[in-house]
DRENPA-3360 file (N, C-alpha, C; in nm, 2 decimals, always signed):
BEGIN
1 = XXXXXXXX = -1.01/-4.32/+6.22/-0.89/-4.43/+6.20/-0.86/-4.47/+6.31 ~ -0.80/-4.59/+6.34/-0.87/-4.63/+6.44/-0.71/-4.68/+6.51 ~ -0.64/-4.57/+6.65/-0.54/-4.57/+6.72/-0.51/-4.68/+6.81 ~ -0.34/-4.67/+6.80/-0.35/-4.82/+6.93/-0.36/-4.78/+6.98 ~ -0.36/-4.93/+7.08/-0.43/-4.90/+7.30/-0.35/-4.86/+7.30 ~ -0.17/-4.83/+7.30/-0.10/-4.76/+7.40/-0.13/-4.65/+7.33 ~ -0.21/-4.57/+7.31/-0.25/-4.41/+7.32/-0.38/-4.39/+7.43 ~ -0.44/-4.50/+7.43/-0.52/-4.46/+7.58/-0.50/-4.38/+7.66;
9 = XXXXXXXX = -0.56/-4.28/+7.73/-0.49/-4.21/+7.86/-0.47/-4.36/+7.96 ~ -0.52/-4.45/+8.00/-0.49/-4.54/+8.12/-0.39/-4.56/+8.11 ~ -0.29/-4.55/+7.97/-0.13/-4.58/+7.99/-0.03/-4.49/+7.99 ~ -0.08/-4.32/+7.96/-0.02/-4.22/+7.96/+0.09/-4.23/+8.16 ~ -0.02/-4.25/+8.32/+0.06/-4.24/+8.38/+0.06/-4.39/+8.45 ~ +0.16/-4.45/+8.51/+0.23/-4.51/+8.56/+0.13/-4.58/+8.67 ~ +0.13/-4.67/+8.71/+0.05/-4.79/+8.79/+0.09/-4.79/+8.84 ~ +0.14/-4.78/+9.04/+0.24/-4.80/+9.13/+0.15/-4.97/+9.14;
17 = XXXXXXXX = +0.25/-5.01/+9.18/+0.21/-5.12/+9.27/+0.16/-5.05/+9.42 ~ -0.05/-5.16/+9.44/-0.08/-5.14/+9.62/-0.01/-5.10/+9.69 ~ +0.14/-5.17/+9.71/+0.23/-5.23/+9.79/+0.31/-5.11/+9.84 ~ +0.30/-5.06/+9.73/+0.40/-4.92/+9.73/+0.36/-4.80/+9.79 ~ +0.22/-4.82/+9.77/+0.12/-4.68/+9.78/+0.06/-4.70/+9.94 ~ -0.01/-4.84/+9.92/-0.08/-4.85/+10.11/-0.01/-4.94/+10.19 ~ +0.03/-4.90/+10.28/+0.17/-5.00/+10.43/+0.06/-5.13/+10.42 ~ -0.01/-5.24/+10.31/-0.04/-5.37/+10.34/+0.08/-5.44/+10.45;
25 = XXXXXXXX = +0.21/-5.45/+10.39/+0.29/-5.55/+10.47/+0.31/-5.53/+10.60 ~ +0.38/-5.38/+10.65/+0.34/-5.30/+10.78/+0.27/-5.28/+10.82 ~ +0.16/-5.26/+10.83/+0.02/-5.35/+10.87/+0.02/-5.45/+10.96 ~ -0.02/-5.55/+10.84/+0.02/-5.69/+10.91/+0.15/-5.71/+11.01 ~ +0.28/-5.73/+10.98/+0.35/-5.71/+11.09/+0.25/-5.63/+11.18 ~ +0.24/-5.49/+11.18/+0.20/-5.50/+11.37/+0.13/-5.53/+11.41 ~ +0.05/-5.55/+11.35/-0.08/-5.69/+11.40/-0.08/-5.74/+11.44 ~ +0.03/-5.85/+11.46/+0.11/-5.95/+11.48/+0.19/-5.93/+11.54;
33 = XXXXXXXX = +0.24/-5.81/+11.57/+0.37/-5.81/+11.66/+0.32/-5.75/+11.81 ~ +0.22/-5.71/+11.71/+0.14/-5.65/+11.93/-0.03/-5.64/+11.92 ~ -0.10/-5.83/+11.90/-0.16/-5.90/+11.84/-0.24/-5.90/+12.05 ~ -0.15/-5.92/+12.10/-0.17/-5.95/+12.25/-0.12/-5.87/+12.30 ~ -0.12/-5.72/+12.27/-0.09/-5.69/+12.38/-0.22/-5.52/+12.38 ~ -0.24/-5.54/+12.49/-0.44/-5.48/+12.51/-0.35/-5.34/+12.45 ~ -0.30/-5.24/+12.57/-0.28/-5.12/+12.52/-0.24/-5.07/+12.34 ~ -0.20/-5.18/+12.24/-0.22/-5.09/+12.12/-0.34/-5.11/+12.02;
41 = XXXXXXXX = -0.44/-5.13/+12.10/-0.55/-5.21/+12.00/-0.56/-5.08/+11.95 ~ -0.56/-4.94/+11.98/-0.61/-4.89/+11.89/-0.53/-4.83/+11.76 ~ -0.37/-4.84/+11.83/-0.35/-4.81/+11.75/-0.32/-4.92/+11.63 ~ -0.38/-5.06/+11.66/-0.40/-5.12/+11.55/-0.55/-5.07/+11.50 ~ -0.67/-5.09/+11.53/-0.71/-5.02/+11.43/-0.68/-4.89/+11.41 ~ -0.64/-4.82/+11.43/-0.62/-4.71/+11.35/-0.50/-4.76/+11.25 ~ -0.46/-4.83/+11.23/-0.33/-4.84/+11.10/-0.39/-4.95/+11.03 ~ -0.54/-5.05/+11.10/-0.58/-5.15/+10.99/-0.69/-5.03/+10.93;
49 = XXXXXXXX = -0.73/-4.93/+11.00/-0.81/-4.86/+10.95/-0.78/-4.80/+10.79 ~ -0.70/-4.72/+10.84/-0.60/-4.67/+10.70/-0.56/-4.75/+10.58 ~ -0.55/-4.90/+10.63/-0.52/-4.95/+10.56/-0.61/-5.02/+10.44 ~ -0.72/-5.00/+10.51/-0.85/-5.07/+10.41/-0.93/-4.93/+10.33 ~ -0.90/-4.85/+10.39/-0.94/-4.69/+10.35/-0.85/-4.67/+10.24 ~ -0.68/-4.68/+10.22/-0.67/-4.66/+10.14/-0.65/-4.78/+10.01 ~ -0.70/-4.88/+10.02/-0.75/-5.02/+9.99/-0.81/-5.00/+9.88 ~ -0.92/-4.93/+9.93/-1.08/-4.93/+9.86/-1.04/-4.76/+9.82;
57 = XXXXXXXX = -0.98/-4.65/+9.81/-0.98/-4.61/+9.70/-0.88/-4.64/+9.58 ~ -0.78/-4.74/+9.67/-0.66/-4.74/+9.59/-0.77/-4.84/+9.44 ~ -0.80/-4.97/+9.45/-0.90/-5.03/+9.36/-1.05/-4.91/+9.35 ~ -1.09/-4.83/+9.35/-1.15/-4.82/+9.34/-1.12/-4.69/+9.19 ~ -1.04/-4.66/+9.21/-0.90/-4.58/+9.10/-0.96/-4.71/+9.01 ~ -0.82/-4.85/+9.04/-0.81/-4.85/+8.94/-0.98/-4.97/+8.84 ~ -1.02/-4.96/+8.95/-1.17/-5.02/+8.88/-1.22/-4.88/+8.75 ~ -1.22/-4.80/+8.80/-1.30/-4.66/+8.65/-1.14/-4.68/+8.62;
65 = XXXXXXXX = -1.03/-4.62/+8.58/-1.00/-4.65/+8.46/-0.99/-4.77/+8.36 ~ -1.00/-4.92/+8.45/-1.03/-5.02/+8.40/-1.17/-4.99/+8.31 ~ -1.23/-4.93/+8.35/-1.40/-4.90/+8.28/-1.38/-4.83/+8.20 ~ -1.29/-4.72/+8.19/-1.31/-4.66/+8.09/-1.21/-4.72/+8.03 ~ -1.10/-4.73/+7.98/-1.04/-4.88/+7.92/-1.16/-4.96/+7.82 ~ -1.19/-5.03/+7.94/-1.33/-5.11/+7.83/-1.44/-5.08/+7.73 ~ -1.48/-4.94/+7.84/-1.54/-4.90/+7.74/-1.41/-4.83/+7.59 ~ -1.38/-4.81/+7.60/-1.28/-4.73/+7.49/-1.29/-4.92/+7.39;
73 = XXXXXXXX = -1.21/-4.94/+7.51/-1.19/-5.12/+7.37/-1.31/-5.20/+7.29 ~ -1.45/-5.16/+7.37/-1.58/-5.18/+7.31/-1.56/-5.10/+7.23 ~ -1.54/-4.94/+7.23/-1.66/-4.90/+7.09/-1.53/-4.88/+6.90 ~ -1.43/-4.96/+6.98/-1.36/-5.02/+6.81/-1.26/-4.90/+6.78 ~ -1.23/-4.78/+6.89/-1.13/-4.64/+6.85/-1.03/-4.77/+6.87 ~ -0.93/-4.81/+6.88/-0.84/-4.90/+6.96/-0.86/-5.02/+6.88 ~ -0.66/-5.00/+6.83/-0.68/-5.13/+6.75/-0.52/-5.22/+6.85 ~ -0.57/-5.35/+6.85/-0.39/-5.38/+6.91/-0.30/-5.46/+6.88;
81 = XXXXXXXX = -0.19/-5.39/+6.90/-0.06/-5.46/+6.80/-0.09/-5.58/+6.91 ~ +0.05/-5.63/+6.94/+0.17/-5.69/+6.96/+0.18/-5.58/+7.08 ~ +0.26/-5.50/+7.02/+0.30/-5.40/+7.18/+0.22/-5.36/+7.26 ~ +0.11/-5.34/+7.18/-0.04/-5.32/+7.30/-0.04/-5.38/+7.36 ~ -0.08/-5.59/+7.29/-0.11/-5.63/+7.34/-0.09/-5.67/+7.50 ~ +0.08/-5.67/+7.45/+0.19/-5.62/+7.59/+0.18/-5.55/+7.72 ~ +0.15/-5.42/+7.65/+0.13/-5.31/+7.76/+0.02/-5.39/+7.87 ~ -0.10/-5.42/+7.74/-0.22/-5.40/+7.85/-0.22/-5.56/+7.89;
89 = XXXXXXXX = -0.14/-5.64/+7.88/-0.11/-5.75/+7.95/-0.03/-5.72/+8.13 ~ +0.08/-5.65/+8.09/+0.10/-5.54/+8.20/+0.03/-5.56/+8.32 ~ -0.08/-5.47/+8.21/-0.12/-5.26/+8.32/-0.25/-5.44/+8.34 ~ -0.31/-5.50/+8.32/-0.44/-5.61/+8.39/-0.36/-5.72/+8.47 ~ -0.26/-5.71/+8.51/-0.17/-5.85/+8.58/-0.19/-5.72/+8.74 ~ -0.10/-5.62/+8.66/-0.05/-5.54/+8.78/-0.21/-5.50/+8.92 ~ -0.32/-5.52/+8.87/-0.40/-5.50/+8.93/-0.49/-5.64/+8.98 ~ -0.49/-5.73/+8.92/-0.48/-5.89/+8.89/-0.44/-5.90/+9.01;
97 = XXXXXXXX = -0.27/-5.93/+9.01/-0.23/-6.00/+9.14/-0.28/-5.89/+9.25 ~ -0.24/-5.72/+9.22/-0.21/-5.70/+9.40/-0.43/-5.71/+9.43 ~ -0.50/-5.79/+9.35/-0.62/-5.78/+9.41/-0.61/-5.92/+9.50 ~ -0.51/-5.94/+9.44/-0.51/-6.20/+9.48/-0.43/-6.12/+9.65 ~ -0.31/-6.09/+9.56/-0.23/-6.01/+9.71/-0.27/-5.97/+9.82 ~ -0.39/-5.82/+9.80/-0.47/-5.72/+9.91/-0.56/-5.85/+10.03 ~ -0.64/-5.91/+9.92/-0.71/-6.00/+9.97/-0.68/-6.11/+10.04 ~ -0.57/-6.16/+10.01/-0.45/-6.31/+10.09/-0.42/-6.16/+10.29;
105 = XXXXXXXX = -0.38/-6.07/+10.21/-0.33/-6.03/+10.37/-0.48/-5.98/+10.45 ~ -0.55/-5.91/+10.36/-0.65/-5.84/+10.47/-0.66/-6.06/+10.53 ~ -0.70/-6.12/+10.43/-0.78/-6.21/+10.56/-0.70/-6.31/+10.61 ~ -0.52/-6.27/+10.58/-0.50/-6.28/+10.74/-0.51/-6.18/+10.84 ~ -0.53/-6.13/+10.86/-0.54/-6.02/+10.93/-0.70/-6.04/+11.02 ~ -0.84/-6.12/+10.96/-0.92/-6.13/+11.00/-0.94/-6.21/+11.10 ~ -0.82/-6.28/+11.01/-0.80/-6.46/+11.10/-0.76/-6.41/+11.20 ~ -0.71/-6.27/+11.28/-0.62/-6.26/+11.41/-0.78/-6.18/+11.48;
113 = XXXXXXXX = -0.82/-6.28/+11.56/-0.95/-6.28/+11.60/-0.93/-6.15/+11.80 ~ -0.89/-6.03/+11.75/-0.93/-5.94/+11.86/-1.00/-5.85/+11.82 ~ -1.04/-5.66/+11.95/-1.13/-5.67/+11.96/-1.12/-5.55/+11.85 ~ -1.00/-5.51/+11.79/-1.04/-5.42/+11.71/-1.06/-5.44/+11.60 ~ -1.05/-5.52/+11.53/-1.01/-5.62/+11.43/-1.15/-5.67/+11.37 ~ -1.21/-5.69/+11.49/-1.34/-5.76/+11.48/-1.47/-5.65/+11.49 ~ -1.44/-5.50/+11.50/-1.47/-5.42/+11.53/-1.53/-5.39/+11.35 ~ -1.37/-5.32/+11.34/-1.39/-5.36/+11.13/-1.37/-5.38/+11.04;
121 = XXXXXXXX = -1.42/-5.59/+11.08/-1.44/-5.69/+10.94/-1.54/-5.64/+10.90 ~ -1.68/-5.53/+10.97/-1.79/-5.51/+10.76/-1.69/-5.40/+10.68 ~ -1.58/-5.36/+10.73/-1.53/-5.21/+10.61/-1.44/-5.32/+10.55 ~ -1.35/-5.40/+10.65/-1.32/-5.46/+10.56/-1.33/-5.52/+10.46 ~ -1.44/-5.66/+10.49/-1.51/-5.73/+10.39/-1.47/-5.62/+10.28 ~ -1.58/-5.50/+10.32/-1.61/-5.41/+10.16/-1.50/-5.39/+10.07 ~ -1.39/-5.38/+10.16/-1.24/-5.40/+10.08/-1.22/-5.46/+10.00 ~ -1.20/-5.58/+10.05/-1.21/-5.71/+9.95/-1.30/-5.75/+9.85;
129 = XXXXXXXX = -1.40/-5.70/+9.87/-1.55/-5.68/+9.73/-1.45/-5.60/+9.68 ~ -1.41/-5.46/+9.68/-1.37/-5.43/+9.57/-1.27/-5.41/+9.48 ~ -1.18/-5.50/+9.61/-1.05/-5.55/+9.57/-1.07/-5.68/+9.37 ~ -1.11/-5.72/+9.52/-1.21/-5.81/+9.41/-1.25/-5.82/+9.29 ~ -1.42/-5.67/+9.30/-1.43/-5.67/+9.20/-1.28/-5.58/+9.05 ~ -1.23/-5.58/+9.13/-1.10/-5.47/+9.05/-1.04/-5.60/+9.01 ~ -1.03/-5.72/+8.98/-0.95/-5.81/+8.99/-1.00/-5.87/+8.90 ~ -1.21/-5.89/+8.89/-1.23/-5.96/+8.79/-1.23/-5.89/+8.66;
137 = XXXXXXXX = -1.23/-5.69/+8.67/-1.28/-5.66/+8.60/-1.16/-5.72/+8.51 ~ -1.03/-5.67/+8.56/-0.89/-5.67/+8.48/-0.92/-5.84/+8.40 ~ -0.98/-5.93/+8.45/-0.93/-6.05/+8.39/-0.98/-6.10/+8.29 ~ -1.15/-6.02/+8.35/-1.26/-5.98/+8.27/-1.20/-5.95/+8.07 ~ -1.18/-5.83/+8.11/-1.10/-5.76/+7.97/-0.97/-5.81/+7.92 ~ -0.94/-5.88/+8.06/-0.75/-6.02/+7.93/-0.89/-6.11/+7.79 ~ -0.93/-6.20/+7.89/-1.05/-6.29/+7.84/-1.12/-6.19/+7.75 ~ -1.13/-6.09/+7.75/-1.22/-6.08/+7.57/-1.04/-6.05/+7.46;
145 = XXXXXXXX = -0.98/-5.99/+7.55/-0.85/-5.95/+7.44/-0.78/-6.11/+7.42 ~ -0.80/-6.18/+7.51/-0.68/-6.33/+7.44/-0.62/-6.35/+7.52 ~ -0.61/-6.26/+7.67/-0.49/-6.23/+7.73/-0.53/-6.36/+7.88 ~ -0.42/-6.47/+7.94/-0.44/-6.54/+8.02/-0.39/-6.47/+8.14 ~ -0.42/-6.40/+8.26/-0.35/-6.33/+8.37/-0.34/-6.42/+8.40 ~ -0.38/-6.58/+8.47/-0.29/-6.68/+8.57/-0.21/-6.69/+8.48 ~ -0.12/-6.71/+8.42/+0.01/-6.75/+8.36/+0.10/-6.65/+8.33 ~ +0.02/-6.50/+8.34/+0.13/-6.41/+8.28/+0.22/-6.36/+8.44;
153 = XXX = +0.37/-6.33/+8.44/+0.49/-6.27/+8.54/+0.55/-6.18/+8.50 ~ +0.46/-6.07/+8.53/+0.55/-5.96/+8.49/+0.61/-5.92/+8.61 ~ +0.55/-5.89/+8.72/+0.58/-5.85/+8.87/+0.62/-5.92/+8.98;
% end
């Protein structure tokens, strides 16, 4: 018997937004404010490193949850009602939107060419790749279900 998609474990706990869990905007503000003050370079490196690690962990969790969701959808055990399509679209849009916003924010940070950020460049790029992977996975699942994430505006 097919269950509604809303009963999938991915929907049991609400997914927080990236900017509520990871201090992306605060880090961006701090870097912009103190980029010209060399005594703050150690703090800048600490805050950017912290942001990158937490965002990487956040998007890895998203990739795991979306992979489980995709596997369950592909197994044919779930049916998608109108309500389920709406809930699924909202969930996919959160990951898609957070991935775009995170990549924009980290690109702004990377444009500031100071030593602490140059040192963290490979780590920043890895976190951007992880965010892009999560974003692309949510878009792929959405396309397979007939949900266009570019047109949704839930958040």
